C-alpha positions in Angstrom: -235.7 124.9 -2.2 -239.4 125.7 -2.2 -241.6 123.8 -4.6 -245.3 124.1 -5.4 -246.6 120.8 -6.7 -249.9 120.8 -8.5 -252.2 117.7 -8.8 -255.8 117.1 -9.6 -256.4 113.5 -10.8 -255.7 110.0 -9.6 -252.5 109.3 -11.7 -251.0 112.6 -10.5 -251.5 111.7 -6.8 -249.4 108.5 -7.4 -246.7 110.4 -9.3 -246.6 113.1 -6.6 -246.3 110.4 -3.9 -243.1 109.1 -5.5 -241.5 112.6 -5.9 -242.6 113.9 -2.5 -240.9 111.0 -0.8 -237.6 112.2 -2.3 -238.4 115.9 -2.0 -239.8 116.5 1.5 -236.8 115.3 3.7 -234.7 118.3 2.6 -237.0 120.7 0.8 -240.2 122.6 1.4 -243.1 121.3 -0.7 -246.5 123.1 -1.0 -249.1 120.6 -2.3 -252.0 122.1 -4.3 -255.0 119.9 -5.2 -257.2 121.5 -7.8 -260.1 119.3 -7.0 -260.4 118.1 -10.6 -261.2 114.7 -9.3 -263.6 115.6 -6.5 -265.1 112.2 -5.8 -263.8 110.9 -2.5 -263.2 107.4 -3.9 -261.0 108.9 -6.7 -259.2 111.4 -4.5 -259.1 111.3 -0.7 -258.5 107.5 -0.6 -255.3 107.9 -2.6 -253.9 110.5 -0.2 -254.8 108.4 2.8 -253.4 105.1 1.4 -250.2 106.5 0.0 -249.5 108.6 3.1 -249.4 111.8 1.1 -249.8 114.8 3.5 -253.1 116.7 3.3 -252.9 119.3 0.5 -251.9 122.8 1.7 -254.5 124.2 -0.7 -257.6 122.6 -2.2 -259.2 124.6 -4.9 -262.3 122.4 -5.0 -262.9 123.2 -8.7 -264.8 120.0 -9.5 -266.3 119.0 -12.9 -267.1 121.6 -15.6 -266.4 122.4 -19.2 -262.7 122.5 -20.2 -262.7 126.3 -20.4 -264.5 127.0 -17.2 -262.6 124.4 -15.2 -259.2 125.5 -16.5 -260.0 129.2 -15.9 -261.0 128.5 -12.3 -257.8 126.6 -11.7 -255.7 129.3 -13.4 -257.1 131.9 -11.1 -256.6 129.9 -7.9 -253.1 128.7 -8.8 -251.9 132.2 -9.8 -252.9 133.5 -6.4 -251.1 130.7 -4.6 -247.9 131.2 -6.6 -248.0 134.9 -5.8 -248.5 134.1 -2.1 -246.0 131.3 -1.7 -243.3 132.6 -4.0 -241.8 129.2 -4.8 -238.6 128.4 -6.7 -240.3 125.8 -8.8 -243.8 124.9 -9.9 -243.9 121.1 -10.5 -246.5 119.8 -12.9 -247.5 116.2 -13.7 -248.9 114.6 -16.9 -251.6 116.1 -19.2 -254.7 117.2 -17.3 -256.4 120.6 -17.2 -254.7 121.0 -13.8 -251.3 120.6 -15.6 -252.2 123.2 -18.2 -253.5 125.7 -15.7 -250.4 125.4 -13.6 -248.2 125.9 -16.7 -250.0 129.0 -17.8 -250.1 130.6 -14.3 -246.4 129.8 -13.5 -245.0 130.8 -16.8 -246.3 134.3 -16.5 -244.8 134.9 -13.1 -241.3 134.0 -11.8 -240.7 130.4 -10.7 -239.2 127.7 -12.9 -241.8 125.5 -14.5 -241.0 121.8 -14.4 -243.0 119.2 -16.3 -242.9 115.5 -15.4 -243.9 113.2 -18.3 -242.8 115.7 -20.9 -242.5 114.8 -24.6 -245.4 112.3 -24.8 -247.6 112.6 -27.8 -250.6 110.6 -29.1 -250.7 112.8 -32.3 -254.5 112.9 -31.9 -255.5 116.5 -31.9 -259.0 115.7 -30.8 -257.8 114.6 -27.4 -257.8 117.4 -24.9 -254.9 115.8 -23.2 -252.8 116.2 -26.3 -253.4 120.0 -26.3 -252.5 120.1 -22.6 -249.2 118.2 -23.2 -248.0 120.3 -26.0 -248.8 123.6 -24.5 -247.3 122.6 -21.1 -244.1 121.4 -22.7 -243.6 124.6 -24.6 -244.2 126.7 -21.4 -241.8 124.7 -19.2 -238.2 125.5 -18.2 -237.3 122.0 -17.1 -238.7 119.0 -18.9 -238.5 115.4 -17.6 -239.4 112.9 -20.4 -239.8 109.3 -19.2 -238.0 107.8 -22.2 -235.5 108.6 -25.0 -238.2 108.7 -27.6 -240.2 111.3 -25.6 -237.0 113.4 -25.4 -236.5 113.1 -29.2 -240.1 114.4 -29.7 -239.2 117.5 -27.7 -236.1 118.1 -29.9 -238.2 117.7 -33.0 -240.5 120.4 -31.7 -237.5 122.7 -31.1 -237.2 122.2 -27.3 -233.5 121.5 -26.6 -232.8 123.2 -23.3 -233.7 121.9 -19.9 -234.5 118.4 -21.1 -233.5 115.5 -18.7 -234.5 111.9 -19.4 -235.1 110.5 -15.9 -237.5 107.6 -16.4 -241.1 107.2 -15.2 -242.0 108.1 -11.7 -245.0 105.7 -12.0 -242.4 102.9 -12.1 -241.0 104.2 -8.8 -244.4 104.1 -7.2 -245.5 100.7 -8.5 -242.4 99.0 -7.3 -243.4 100.1 -3.8 -247.1 99.4 -4.4 -246.7 95.9 -5.7 -245.0 94.5 -2.6 -247.3 96.3 -0.2 -250.4 95.3 -2.1 -249.5 91.7 -2.1 -249.3 91.7 1.7 -252.1 94.1 2.5 -254.8 94.1 -0.2 -257.7 91.7 0.2 -259.5 93.0 -3.0 -259.5 89.5 -4.6 -261.3 88.1 -1.7 -263.8 90.9 -1.6 -264.6 90.6 -5.3 -264.6 86.8 -5.1 -262.1 86.2 -7.9 -259.0 84.1 -8.1 -255.5 85.1 -9.3 -255.1 84.7 -13.0 -258.9 84.0 -13.4 -260.2 87.3 -14.7 -259.7 90.2 -17.0 -259.4 93.7 -15.5 -261.0 96.5 -17.5 -261.1 100.2 -17.1 -263.1 102.6 -19.5 -263.2 106.3 -18.8 -261.9 108.3 -21.8 -264.4 110.8 -23.2 -263.8 109.5 -26.7 -265.2 106.1 -25.7 -267.8 107.0 -23.1 -269.3 110.0 -24.9 -269.8 108.0 -28.1 -272.7 105.5 -27.6 -271.6 103.4 -30.6 -268.0 103.0 -29.3 -269.2 102.4 -25.8 -271.6 99.7 -27.0 -268.9 98.0 -29.0 -266.7 97.9 -26.0 -269.5 96.5 -23.8 -270.3 93.9 -26.4 -266.7 92.8 -26.7 -266.1 92.6 -23.0 -269.4 90.6 -22.6 -267.8 87.9 -24.9 -264.5 87.8 -23.0 -263.2 84.3 -22.2 -262.9 85.1 -18.5 -265.0 87.1 -16.1 -264.4 90.9 -16.4 -263.8 93.0 -13.3 -264.7 96.6 -14.1 -264.1 99.4 -11.6 -266.6 101.9 -12.7 -265.5 105.5 -13.2 -268.3 108.0 -12.3 -268.3 109.4 -15.9 -268.6 105.9 -17.2 -271.5 105.0 -14.9 -273.3 108.2 -16.0 -272.9 107.4 -19.7 -273.8 103.7 -19.3 -277.0 104.8 -17.6 -277.7 107.5 -20.2 -277.3 105.1 -23.1 -279.3 102.4 -21.2 -276.4 100.0 -20.9 -276.0 100.1 -17.1 -278.2 97.0 -16.4 -276.3 95.0 -18.9 -272.9 96.1 -17.5 -273.8 95.3 -14.0 -275.2 91.9 -14.9 -272.5 90.7 -17.2 -269.4 92.1 -15.5 -268.1 92.3 -12.0 -268.8 96.0 -11.8 -267.3 97.4 -8.7 -266.8 100.9 -7.2 -263.5 102.6 -7.8 -260.8 101.2 -5.6 -257.7 102.6 -3.9 -254.2 102.4 -5.3 -253.0 99.3 -3.5 -256.2 97.4 -4.4 -255.9 98.5 -8.1 -252.2 97.4 -8.2 -253.2 94.0 -6.8 -256.0 93.7 -9.5 -253.6 94.5 -12.3 -250.9 92.1 -11.0 -253.4 89.3 -10.4 -255.4 89.6 -13.7 -254.8 87.4 -16.7 -254.7 90.5 -18.9 -255.9 94.1 -18.9 -258.3 95.9 -21.3 -258.2 99.6 -20.8 -258.4 103.1 -22.5 -256.2 104.6 -19.8 -252.6 105.8 -20.4 -251.5 105.1 -16.9 -253.0 101.7 -16.7 -251.1 100.6 -19.9 -247.9 101.4 -18.1 -248.9 99.8 -14.8 -249.8 96.6 -16.6 -246.4 96.8 -18.5 -244.5 97.2 -15.2 -246.4 94.3 -13.6 -245.8 91.9 -16.5 -249.5 91.8 -17.4 -250.4 91.8 -21.1 -252.6 94.8 -22.1 -255.3 95.4 -24.7 -255.7 99.1 -25.2 -259.1 100.3 -26.5 -257.8 103.4 -28.2 -256.6 104.2 -31.7 -253.2 105.5 -30.5 -251.0 105.6 -27.4 -248.4 107.9 -25.9 -246.6 104.8 -24.5 -245.3 103.5 -27.9 -242.6 101.3 -26.3 -245.2 99.1 -24.7 -246.7 98.4 -28.1 -243.3 97.9 -29.8 -242.3 95.4 -27.2 -245.5 93.3 -27.8 -246.8 93.7 -24.3 -249.5 96.1 -25.4 -251.8 96.1 -28.5 -254.0 98.8 -29.8 -257.5 97.8 -30.9 -259.6 101.0 -30.8 -263.3 100.3 -30.1 -263.5 97.5 -32.7 -265.5 94.7 -31.1 -263.9 92.0 -33.3 -260.4 93.1 -32.5 -261.0 93.5 -28.8 -262.5 90.0 -28.6 -259.6 88.5 -30.6 -256.9 90.1 -28.4 -258.7 89.0 -25.2 -258.4 85.4 -26.4 -255.2 85.1 -28.3 -252.2 83.5 -26.6 -249.3 85.9 -26.6 -245.8 84.5 -26.6 -244.0 87.5 -25.1 -240.2 87.9 -25.2 -238.2 89.4 -22.4 -239.5 92.8 -21.5 -237.3 95.9 -22.2 -236.9 98.7 -19.7 -237.4 101.9 -21.7 -238.7 103.9 -18.7 -235.8 103.7 -16.4 -235.0 101.6 -13.3 -237.4 103.0 -10.7 -235.3 105.9 -9.5 -236.9 108.7 -11.6 -238.0 110.7 -8.5 -234.5 110.8 -7.1 -233.1 112.0 -10.4 -235.8 114.7 -10.7 -235.1 116.1 -7.2 -231.4 116.1 -8.0 -231.9 118.2 -11.2 -234.2 120.6 -9.5 -231.8 121.1 -6.6 -228.9 121.8 -9.0 -230.9 124.3 -11.1 -232.2 126.2 -8.1 -228.8 126.3 -6.5 -227.4 127.8 -9.7 -230.2 130.3 -9.9 -229.6 131.4 -6.3 -225.9 131.8 -7.0 -226.6 134.0 -10.0 -228.9 136.1 -8.0 -226.2 136.6 -5.3 -223.6 137.6 -7.9 -226.0 140.1 -9.4 -226.4 141.9 -6.1 
C-alpha cells in the first residue's frame, strides 16, 4: 500500500508520528510537508525529536492569506499525487493543508482518508470549521476520534466509510509522557517547580487579532494565582508587539520561545492547570490529568467539558480569573477517545480497503 501523508502544522506532525510508526514497517509512506508552519522552532524540531523521517516533499508555502496559501498548497499537492500515484491520501485535522489535500486528492484517483473527522465547533467564523466540514464531505474514509464525532457525520448525511478509532494524539502522548519525564529538563531551564505554575498558550486568530480580547486575556493571566509560563507563538508575539502589550507580557509572565514536543508534554504534565485557546492542548491536558481553562467560546472536544476536566470561558477576564483560582473536585476521568491504539486501527482499516480495491481491479481485468 502506498500512502501520501500531508502535514503542515505542529499538531499534525505529532499525529503523523503516531500513524507512521504503525504504517512504515509494512507499507510505503510518502510524507508531504506543506510548510504552513515554516518557523524552525514550530516545525523542524518536531521532526527531529519524534524521529519522523525527513519529508519527501516540502512545499515551503509559508504564511499568506487563506486563499493564496491554500491555492499554493493545492497546486503542489496535485502535482505530487499525479507523480506518486498513491493508493491513499492521508489527511489530519483542520488546517489549510488538510483542505488543500482533500480538494486535490478528491479530483484525482486515490482514496481520501481524514483523521479527526466529524469534529465541529459550530462557529462558522473559524476557518478551521470550514476546513473540517469540506474535508469530511470530500473524504472516502473518515476516522472520527469519538462516538459523538461519528454521530455528527451521520447527521450530515455521511454514513459510508466511517470508522471510530479513537484519537491518535492519545497514542502519541502515552509515548511522550514517559520519555519526557526522563529526558526533558524544561522545568529546570525555565526555573519552575512541578505543580507551581500555570501553563498558557494563546495563538488563535480570534483572540490574537482582536486587541480587546487579547488585552482581556493578558489582564486575566496577570492576575493568576501562580506564575504563568507562556510559550509565545510567532503570531502572538507579533500581535502583542503591534498592540503594545509585549513589554507587559514579558515582564509579568515567564514568556519563553516555543518548545519541542517532549518539553511541551512535560510542561502540561507538571503544570497545576492549563489556560489555552488550542484544540490540541485541551486534549493533551485531558490525557495528562491536568485541569484545563479554554479561552474560547466553543470547543470541538465536548467530552472534555462534559466530564468537568475542561471549562469554556471565552476571553472574559472575570471568568478566566475565576477558573484559574477555583478548586475543582474532579471525578474519575472517562475515556471517550479510545485506548491509545488509534493508529493501529487506522492502518488496519486502510489495509483492508486497499486490499479490496486491488482485488476489484484484478477482477475487472
